[in-house]
Structure formats: structure tokens, C-alpha cells
C-alpha positions as CSV (number, residue, x, y, z in Angstrom):
1,X,0.0,0.0,0.0
2,X,1.5,3.4,-1.1
3,X,2.3,5.7,1.7
4,X,0.3,9.0,2.1
5,X,2.4,11.9,0.8
6,X,3.6,14.3,3.4
7,X,1.2,17.3,3.6
8,X,2.7,20.6,2.2
9,X,3.3,22.9,5.2
10,X,1.3,26.1,5.2
11,X,3.4,29.2,4.6
12,X,3.9,31.3,7.6
13,X,1.5,34.2,8.2
14,X,2.8,37.8,8.3
15,X,2.2,37.8,12.0
16,X,4.7,35.0,12.4
17,X,7.5,36.7,10.4
18,X,8.5,39.3,13.0
19,X,8.7,43.0,12.4
20,X,7.1,44.1,9.2
21,X,8.6,47.6,9.0
22,X,12.1,49.1,9.5
23,X,13.9,52.4,8.9
24,X,17.2,53.0,7.1
25,X,19.1,56.2,7.8
26,X,21.8,57.8,5.8
27,X,23.7,61.1,6.5
28,X,25.7,62.8,3.7
29,X,29.1,64.1,4.6
30,X,29.3,67.7,5.8
31,X,29.6,70.1,2.9
32,X,30.9,73.7,2.9
33,X,29.2,75.9,0.3
34,X,31.1,79.1,-0.5
35,X,29.4,82.6,-0.5
36,X,27.6,83.1,-3.8
37,X,28.1,79.5,-4.8
38,X,25.7,78.0,-7.4
39,X,26.7,74.5,-8.3
40,X,25.3,71.1,-9.4
41,X,27.0,68.1,-7.9
42,X,26.3,64.4,-7.6
43,X,26.1,62.2,-4.5
44,X,25.7,58.5,-4.0
45,X,25.1,55.9,-1.3
46,X,25.7,52.2,-2.0
47,X,23.3,50.1,0.0
48,X,25.0,46.7,-0.1
49,X,21.6,45.1,-0.1
50,X,21.5,41.4,-1.0
51,X,17.7,41.4,-1.3
52,X,15.0,43.8,-2.6
53,X,13.9,46.7,-0.4
54,X,10.3,48.0,-0.6
55,X,10.2,51.7,0.4
56,X,6.9,53.2,1.6
57,X,8.2,56.6,2.7
58,X,11.2,58.7,2.1
59,X,12.0,61.7,4.4
60,X,14.7,64.3,3.7
61,X,16.1,66.9,6.0
62,X,18.8,69.3,5.2
63,X,20.7,72.1,6.9
64,X,20.1,74.7,4.1
65,X,21.7,75.4,0.8
66,X,20.1,72.5,-1.0
67,X,18.1,74.2,-3.7
68,X,16.7,71.0,-5.1
69,X,17.7,67.4,-5.9
70,X,16.5,64.4,-7.8
71,X,17.3,60.9,-6.4
72,X,17.5,57.7,-8.4
73,X,18.1,54.0,-7.8
74,X,20.5,52.2,-10.1
75,X,22.6,49.1,-10.0
76,X,25.8,49.4,-7.9
77,X,27.7,48.8,-11.1
78,X,26.4,52.1,-12.6
79,X,28.5,55.3,-11.9
80,X,31.3,53.3,-10.3
81,X,33.5,55.2,-7.8
82,X,33.6,56.3,-4.2
83,X,30.4,57.4,-2.6
84,X,29.8,60.9,-1.2
85,X,30.0,63.9,-3.4
86,X,31.4,63.7,-6.9
87,X,31.5,65.5,-10.2
88,X,28.5,64.5,-12.3
89,X,30.3,65.0,-15.6
90,X,33.3,62.8,-14.7
91,X,31.0,59.7,-14.4
92,X,28.6,60.7,-17.2
93,X,25.6,61.1,-15.0
94,X,22.4,62.3,-16.7
95,X,18.9,62.2,-15.2
96,X,17.0,60.5,-18.0
97,X,19.6,57.7,-18.3
98,X,19.6,57.3,-14.5
99,X,15.8,56.9,-14.5
100,X,16.0,54.4,-17.4
101,X,18.8,52.5,-15.7
102,X,16.7,52.0,-12.5
103,X,13.9,54.1,-11.2
104,X,13.2,57.5,-9.5
105,X,13.3,57.3,-5.7
106,X,12.6,60.8,-4.5
107,X,12.7,64.5,-5.6
108,X,13.2,67.4,-3.3
109,X,10.8,70.4,-3.7
110,X,12.6,73.6,-4.5
111,X,14.4,74.9,-1.4
112,X,12.4,72.8,1.0
113,X,14.4,72.1,4.2
114,X,12.3,69.1,5.3
115,X,10.1,66.9,3.2
116,X,8.4,63.5,3.4
117,X,7.3,61.5,0.4
118,X,4.8,58.9,1.7
119,X,2.5,56.8,-0.4
120,X,-0.9,55.3,0.2
121,X,-1.0,52.0,2.1
122,X,0.3,49.1,0.0
123,X,2.2,51.3,-2.5
124,X,6.0,51.4,-2.6
125,X,9.1,52.2,-4.6
126,X,11.3,49.2,-5.1
127,X,15.1,49.0,-4.7
128,X,16.4,45.9,-6.4
129,X,19.3,43.9,-4.9
130,X,22.8,45.4,-5.0
131,X,21.7,49.0,-5.6
132,X,23.1,52.4,-5.3
133,X,21.1,55.6,-4.5
134,X,22.4,58.5,-6.6
135,X,21.3,62.1,-6.9
136,X,22.2,65.3,-8.6
137,X,21.8,68.1,-6.1
138,X,21.8,71.8,-6.7
139,X,23.6,73.7,-4.0
140,X,23.1,77.5,-3.7
141,X,24.4,79.9,-1.1
142,X,23.2,83.5,-1.6
143,X,24.6,84.7,1.7
144,X,27.9,86.6,2.2
145,X,29.2,83.9,4.6
146,X,30.3,80.3,4.0
147,X,27.5,77.8,4.7
148,X,28.3,74.4,6.3
149,X,25.5,72.0,5.7
150,X,24.6,68.4,5.3
151,X,21.6,66.2,4.3
152,X,19.8,63.4,6.0
153,X,17.8,60.6,4.4
154,X,15.3,58.3,6.1
155,X,13.8,55.3,4.2
156,X,10.8,53.4,5.7
157,X,10.9,49.8,4.6
158,X,7.9,47.4,4.6
159,X,7.6,43.7,4.2
160,X,6.9,42.4,0.7
161,X,3.7,40.9,2.0
162,X,2.3,44.4,2.6
163,X,3.0,45.5,-1.1
164,X,0.0,45.9,-3.4
165,X,1.6,48.2,-6.0
166,X,5.2,48.9,-7.1
167,X,5.3,52.4,-8.5
168,X,7.0,53.6,-11.7
169,X,7.7,57.2,-12.8
170,X,5.9,59.4,-15.3
171,X,8.3,62.3,-15.9
172,X,7.1,65.3,-17.9
173,X,9.3,68.3,-18.6
174,X,8.5,71.6,-20.4
175,X,12.0,72.3,-21.8
176,X,10.9,74.9,-24.4
177,X,10.5,77.6,-21.7
178,X,10.5,81.2,-23.0
179,X,9.0,83.2,-20.1
180,X,8.4,86.8,-21.3
181,X,9.7,89.6,-19.1
182,X,7.4,91.9,-17.1
183,X,4.6,89.4,-17.7
184,X,2.6,86.6,-16.0
185,X,2.4,83.5,-18.2
186,X,1.3,79.9,-18.1
187,X,2.9,77.1,-20.1
188,X,0.9,73.9,-20.8
189,X,2.0,70.6,-22.3
190,X,-0.8,68.2,-23.3
191,X,0.6,64.7,-23.3
192,X,-2.1,62.5,-24.9
193,X,-2.7,59.8,-27.3
194,X,-2.6,61.2,-30.9
195,X,-4.0,59.9,-34.1
196,X,-1.6,58.8,-36.8
197,X,-0.6,61.9,-38.9
198,X,-2.4,61.8,-42.2
199,X,0.5,63.1,-44.2
200,X,3.0,60.7,-42.6
201,X,4.8,63.5,-40.9
202,X,5.0,64.5,-37.3
203,X,5.6,62.5,-34.1
204,X,4.2,59.0,-33.9
205,X,3.1,58.8,-30.3
206,X,2.3,55.6,-28.5
207,X,-1.1,55.1,-26.8
208,X,-1.2,56.6,-23.3
209,X,-0.9,53.7,-20.8
210,X,-3.6,52.9,-18.3
211,X,-2.4,53.8,-14.8
212,X,-3.4,54.7,-11.2
213,X,-1.8,58.0,-10.0
214,X,-0.3,57.8,-6.5
215,X,2.0,60.8,-6.1
216,X,2.6,64.1,-7.8
217,X,5.5,66.6,-7.4
218,X,5.7,69.8,-9.4
219,X,9.0,71.6,-9.8
220,X,9.7,75.2,-10.6
221,X,11.9,77.9,-9.1
222,X,11.2,81.3,-7.4
223,X,9.3,82.8,-10.4
224,X,6.8,80.0,-10.4
225,X,3.4,80.8,-9.0
226,X,1.1,78.1,-10.4
227,X,0.9,74.4,-11.2
228,X,-1.9,72.1,-12.4
229,X,-2.0,68.5,-13.5
230,X,-5.2,67.4,-15.3
231,X,-6.6,64.3,-16.8
232,X,-7.3,64.2,-20.6
233,X,-10.1,62.0,-21.7
234,X,-12.0,59.1,-20.1
235,X,-14.1,59.1,-17.0
236,X,-12.1,61.8,-15.3
237,X,-11.7,64.1,-18.3
238,X,-10.7,67.6,-17.2
239,X,-10.3,66.7,-13.5
240,X,-7.5,68.5,-11.8
241,X,-5.4,65.9,-10.1
242,X,-3.3,68.4,-8.1
243,X,-2.8,72.2,-8.2
244,X,-0.5,74.7,-6.5
245,X,-0.9,78.5,-6.2
246,X,2.1,80.7,-5.2
247,X,5.5,79.6,-4.0
248,X,6.8,79.7,-0.5
249,X,9.5,77.0,-0.3
250,X,7.1,74.5,1.3
251,X,7.3,70.9,0.3
252,X,5.0,70.5,-2.8
253,X,4.8,66.7,-3.1
254,X,1.2,65.4,-2.9
255,X,0.1,61.8,-2.2
256,X,-3.2,60.7,-3.6
257,X,-5.0,58.6,-1.1
258,X,-6.9,56.8,-2.5
259,X,-5.0,56.7,-5.7
260,X,-6.8,58.0,-8.8
261,X,-7.3,55.3,-11.5
262,X,-7.3,56.7,-15.0
263,X,-7.5,53.4,-16.9
264,X,-9.4,55.0,-19.8
265,X,-7.6,58.3,-20.0
266,X,-6.0,59.6,-23.2
267,X,-3.2,61.4,-21.3
268,X,-2.2,64.2,-18.8
269,X,-1.9,67.9,-19.2
270,X,0.6,69.8,-17.0
271,X,0.8,73.5,-16.6
272,X,3.4,75.8,-14.9
273,X,2.7,79.5,-14.3
274,X,5.2,82.2,-13.7
275,X,5.3,85.8,-12.6
276,X,8.4,87.2,-14.3
277,X,8.9,90.6,-12.8
278,X,12.3,91.0,-14.5
279,X,12.5,92.9,-17.8
280,X,14.3,90.1,-19.6
281,X,13.0,86.7,-20.8
282,X,13.7,83.6,-18.6
283,X,14.6,80.3,-20.1
284,X,15.1,76.7,-18.9
285,X,18.1,76.4,-16.6
286,X,19.7,76.7,-13.1
287,X,20.7,79.9,-11.5
288,X,18.8,82.7,-13.1
289,X,16.8,80.2,-15.2
290,X,13.5,78.5,-14.5
291,X,12.1,75.0,-14.8
292,X,8.8,73.2,-15.3
293,X,8.6,69.5,-14.4
294,X,5.8,67.1,-13.3
295,X,6.9,63.9,-11.6
296,X,4.1,61.4,-11.2
297,X,4.6,58.0,-9.4
298,X,2.0,55.6,-10.7
299,X,1.0,52.0,-10.9
300,X,1.3,51.5,-14.6
301,X,2.5,48.9,-17.2
302,X,5.4,51.1,-18.3
303,X,7.6,54.1,-17.5
304,X,6.7,57.3,-19.3
305,X,9.2,60.0,-20.1
306,X,8.5,63.0,-22.2
307,X,7.5,66.7,-22.5
308,X,7.7,69.8,-24.7
309,X,11.0,70.3,-26.5
310,X,10.0,72.9,-29.1
311,X,7.1,74.5,-30.9
312,X,5.6,76.7,-28.1
313,X,2.9,79.1,-29.3
314,X,0.7,81.8,-27.7
315,X,-2.8,80.5,-27.7
316,X,-4.7,83.1,-25.5
317,X,-4.4,86.0,-23.1
318,X,-6.6,85.8,-20.0
319,X,-6.8,88.7,-17.5
320,X,-3.4,89.7,-18.7
321,X,-1.8,86.2,-18.3
322,X,-0.2,84.9,-21.5
323,X,-1.4,81.3,-22.1
324,X,1.2,79.3,-24.1
325,X,1.2,75.7,-25.2
326,X,3.6,73.3,-26.9
327,X,3.4,69.9,-28.5
328,X,4.2,67.1,-26.0
329,X,6.1,64.0,-27.1
330,X,6.8,61.0,-24.9
331,X,8.1,57.4,-25.0
332,X,6.8,54.3,-23.1
333,X,9.7,52.3,-21.6
334,X,9.2,48.7,-20.5
335,X,9.4,48.4,-16.7
336,X,12.6,46.9,-15.3
337,X,13.6,45.0,-12.2
338,X,12.9,48.1,-10.1
339,X,9.2,47.9,-11.0
340,X,8.4,44.3,-10.5
341,X,6.1,42.9,-7.7
342,X,7.7,40.8,-4.9
343,X,8.4,37.2,-5.8
344,X,6.4,34.5,-4.0
345,X,9.4,33.3,-2.0
346,X,9.9,36.8,-0.6
347,X,6.5,36.7,1.1
348,X,7.5,33.8,3.3
349,X,10.8,35.3,4.6
350,X,11.3,37.8,7.4
351,X,11.7,41.5,6.5
352,X,15.2,42.0,5.0
353,X,17.2,44.9,6.3
354,X,20.6,45.6,4.8
355,X,23.7,45.9,7.1
356,X,23.5,49.1,9.2
357,X,25.4,51.7,7.1
358,X,25.5,54.5,9.7
359,X,27.8,54.5,12.7
360,X,26.2,55.0,16.0
361,X,27.9,58.4,16.4
362,X,26.3,59.7,13.1
363,X,24.8,63.1,13.7
364,X,21.1,63.6,14.0
365,X,19.1,66.2,12.0
366,X,19.1,69.6,13.7
367,X,16.2,70.4,15.9
368,X,14.7,73.7,16.7
369,X,16.3,75.5,19.6
370,X,15.5,79.1,20.7
371,X,18.2,81.5,19.6
372,X,20.8,82.5,22.2
373,X,20.1,86.2,22.9
374,X,23.7,86.8,24.0
375,X,25.3,85.9,20.7
376,X,27.7,88.3,19.2
377,X,26.9,90.1,15.9
378,X,28.4,88.8,12.8
379,X,28.1,92.1,11.0
380,X,27.2,95.8,11.9
381,X,23.7,96.5,13.1
382,X,22.4,98.2,10.0
383,X,19.4,97.7,7.8
384,X,21.7,97.0,4.8
385,X,23.5,94.3,6.9
386,X,20.2,92.7,7.8
387,X,19.2,92.7,4.1
388,X,22.5,91.1,3.1
389,X,22.8,88.5,5.8
390,X,19.2,87.5,6.5
391,X,16.5,88.8,4.2
392,X,18.1,88.1,0.9
393,X,19.6,84.6,1.6
394,X,16.8,83.4,3.7
395,X,13.5,85.3,3.5
396,X,13.7,86.3,-0.1
397,X,15.7,83.3,-1.2
398,X,12.6,81.2,-0.7
399,X,10.5,83.8,-2.5
400,X,8.2,84.0,0.5
401,X,8.8,87.7,1.1
402,X,10.0,88.7,-2.4
403,X,7.6,89.4,-5.3
404,X,5.0,87.0,-3.8
405,X,5.0,89.1,-0.6
406,X,3.8,86.4,1.8
407,X,1.8,88.0,4.6
408,X,1.9,91.2,2.5
409,X,5.5,91.7,3.5
410,X,7.9,92.6,0.7
411,X,11.5,92.4,1.8
412,X,12.6,93.5,-1.7
413,X,10.8,96.8,-1.3
414,X,12.8,99.8,-2.4
415,X,11.8,101.6,0.8
416,X,12.5,98.6,3.1
417,X,12.6,100.7,6.2
418,X,9.0,101.9,5.7
419,X,7.9,98.4,4.7
420,X,9.2,97.1,8.1
421,X,8.1,100.0,10.4
422,X,4.6,100.5,9.0
423,X,3.8,96.8,8.2
424,X,0.3,95.8,9.0
425,X,0.5,92.5,10.8
426,X,-1.5,89.6,9.2
427,X,-1.0,87.3,12.1
428,X,-3.1,87.9,15.2
429,X,-0.3,89.0,17.5
430,X,-0.1,91.7,20.2
431,X,3.0,93.5,18.9
432,X,4.1,95.4,15.8
433,X,6.6,93.9,13.4
434,X,9.2,96.4,14.5
435,X,9.1,98.6,17.6
436,X,12.1,100.8,17.5
437,X,14.1,100.7,20.7
438,X,12.2,97.7,22.0
439,X,13.5,94.3,20.7
440,X,11.3,92.2,23.0
441,X,8.3,94.3,21.8
442,X,9.1,93.5,18.1
443,X,7.4,90.5,16.6
444,X,10.2,90.3,13.9
445,X,12.7,89.3,16.6
446,X,10.4,86.8,18.2
447,X,9.5,85.0,14.9
448,X,13.2,84.7,14.1
449,X,14.5,83.7,17.5
450,X,11.8,81.4,19.1
451,X,10.6,78.0,18.0
452,X,7.1,78.7,19.1
453,X,6.4,82.4,18.5
454,X,3.0,83.9,19.2
455,X,0.5,83.6,16.4
456,X,2.1,80.9,14.2
457,X,5.3,79.1,13.2
458,X,8.9,80.5,13.2
459,X,10.7,81.9,10.3
460,X,12.1,80.9,7.9
461,X,9.2,78.6,7.0
462,X,9.8,74.9,6.3
463,X,13.1,75.0,8.2
464,X,14.4,72.5,10.7
465,X,16.2,75.1,12.7
466,X,16.2,78.9,13.1
467,X,18.6,81.3,11.6
468,X,22.1,81.5,13.1
469,X,22.2,83.3,16.4
470,X,24.9,85.7,15.2
471,X,22.7,86.8,12.3
472,X,19.6,87.2,14.5
473,X,21.8,89.3,16.8
474,X,22.1,91.9,14.0
475,X,18.3,92.3,14.1
476,X,18.2,92.5,17.9
477,X,20.9,95.2,18.0
478,X,19.4,97.2,15.1
479,X,16.0,97.4,16.9
480,X,17.8,98.2,20.2
481,X,19.5,101.3,18.7
482,X,16.2,102.5,17.4
483,X,15.9,100.7,14.0
484,X,17.5,103.5,12.0
485,X,17.0,103.8,8.3
486,X,20.6,104.5,7.5
487,X,23.9,103.8,9.4
């Protein structure tokens, strides 16, 4: 009589596998940014991971000077060389090739000091085995003093059994930017399925892939004041997925929870708007240039990369705003190893965490501490000195108190003294912005020197820590001597 076969053991349940989440930390080396520096540099972190990692959340903190940065996952054989900071050109780094070699992990909103990219439950970005995290970061120091800074990354990992969707990027760029001077304008790229051209000429675009949208991040610089992403065609035709008005250096990434399924859509339209108060035209670029990008992380059957390269035309003028559009072209790229769902064997294993990369003595991100009122001045107590050391590199740098005049306060005003002394407070506070001769009676000093000022959060906004004590000391002394206009 044949023996009964041994029953197949039941796979372990998630509850039997131990911890289902873990956190990876990485701290970039300290970096000194020279006064007036405006540079693009690359940085990398090799993970030494022998198994896939599934990332539900990425948090970035930085100590200032990081204008923006785009982070990718590639094989550890790509861009070989030491980790840390390195010259992008020497290793032939380029964003599109990095995205195609792996996937997009994270993007920093312009000038945001702290930001968290967190997806809806079950959605992740995947890091394949033996990967390297690489980024190109734009460093900018508009102050007259050297800036010593660093950056912290925190990755929340989840067990493969918790994964319902591995996200892939949709990256749309409006490269044909010609932003007229002394004008407000909006630039739209309509990226949608197009019929075959009858004359055989023109771009032959693929059908727009079905997808579910999970995360949207717009990118523009200090002249940007508008963003909109809309669905073209299908059930959600014309629906605005995400919009932004104004620019204040806050984190702009937006998670859709629940995700938006656009299975029957014909495409997406993305719009960036600008208030160019300069007399000259602005074009695509770093420094004095502008940008317009829409990064979407989606559950889709392919990676989509495209945008507007040429052919922008004026299509309308609405309330003085010039409306421009350009033809959008894109390609669909087959998904790679970084976009595949967990294998069945992974579901039965405990959560994999790579070897701890950070030494126990690695510094923590700065926390907010009230400014020392006894600090020495770093420069003379003049209004010109305050403008140079504080207002321009911090308050105007973020565009909060420049042309957008957050809280109706314009720190680029020609008559800055009157702007400060006669400012009508927007916050409900008991003191004026500046009370000459009375530092403690001046709200400006409180909002710069205390972590929990009356009426709202401290300044600068979206910062981990307050301004340097020796810079705030200039404001204190200037108010103490009567807040003079000159000298």
C-alpha cells in the first residue's frame, strides 16, 4: 500500500515573520558651500543590499543650501567610484539615463528644508538587490558667509507581503521655456494619445498607458506661482489631479489617497505658471533660469518620459496672463527590475534589512532650539547688513517675502525701512513687526528667535532650525538702537 504523501506545510503568516517595517538612515558628509556658490554636484550611497527593499516613505532633512535634488536607484555597477559627493560629468551622470537604468526614488521640492514623500497603504518604490542611490543636487548659497551644511535621508521599509503596487515614474518636462519679461504666463504641455498623422509626418506617439496615480510633485523655481495637472479623456476628463498657487518653499509633493485610477484616459496635461517681474526673458536652466517638471509616481504597465521640447505658441491671453502651449512627445519604456512585484518566496521570509550603514555616532538632523540672545553680531547692526545676511539669503531666497509678498511683507521693497516699520500684521499678535528701541516688543525678533512664537510658526518657514544666532543678533541690536533707516 502506497504511503500517504507528506502534507505541504502552510506558509507562515505575516504575524509569524517578526517586524514588518524598519527604517534606514543615511547622512551625507558635511559640505561647505562658498558665499555666492551656485553648483550642481552628484552624490551616492551604496546600499550593499542582498535582497530587494520596498520603500513606503522617504524623508529628507537638510541644513540649508540644498536648492533641489533628484534621487534615483541604479545598480551598484552604474556610476562606479567612491560614494559621497562627486562630479556628475566625470561619471557621465544624466537624469534621464539614470531613470531608465533603474527608477526614481525621490525628488526634493525647491528649497524645502524638510520633506516626506509617503505613499498610500500598500504602495512602494522598489530598490532591487545590490543597488546604489544616486542624486544630482543643486547647491546654492546666496549669503555673504560660507555655509556648512549636510543632508539626512530616512527610508521606511515594509515587508513584501504588505505590497500591493510597485510604482514607476511618469516624468514630464517643459523644456521649451521662454517666459516673457514683465509678464505673467502659463505654459501647458498636453501629453495625450494622438491619431496617426495623415501626411505621414510629425511625431508618432504611442497610446497613453492605463495607470493609477499615487503621487505628484511639481518643480519650478522662485518665479513659479502656479501648477496644475489634469486628466485628458476618459471618465475623469478635465479633472485637476493636483494644483498649486504661489511659491513659499514649502514641500509641494502630494500623495493621492486613495490613488486615482485613469485606466481609460488619453493622457495628462501639465501647466506651470510664472510671474516674471524681471525685464528680460527667462529660459530653462539653473541659477537665473526656470524649470517646469511634473513627476508622477504611478501604478502603470510602463515608464513614461516626455514633455515639450519645441514649438511653443501663444494661444490666448486671459486677464493679462499669457497662455502658451507646446506639443508634447513621450516614450513608453518597458518596466525593469525596479518595478516588479515581490516574488512569491519573498512573502515567506522575514523582512530583510541591509547591514547598518550609519555608525552609532552619526549626527542627527538639527532640531529647533531658541536662539541665544547673548550671541555676538556677525556684521554691523544696519538695515543694509540685515538685508544682506538675513533677508536676501533666507526670507527672499525662498520667494516667501519677495515678489510673492507672503503675509503682504515685501523684503525686496525699495523703501525697506518703511515696509518694516509700517507693516500691518497679518497674524493675530499683540506687537508690531518692529518697535524701534524695543527688541522684546518687536514681533520680527520673536519670529526669528523662538521655535514657538505667538500667532504661528517660526521663520524661515519649512526650516528644521532657526537662523544662526549671530545673524539674528544683528536684528536685535538694530532694533535696540532705534531701528535707524541709515547707518
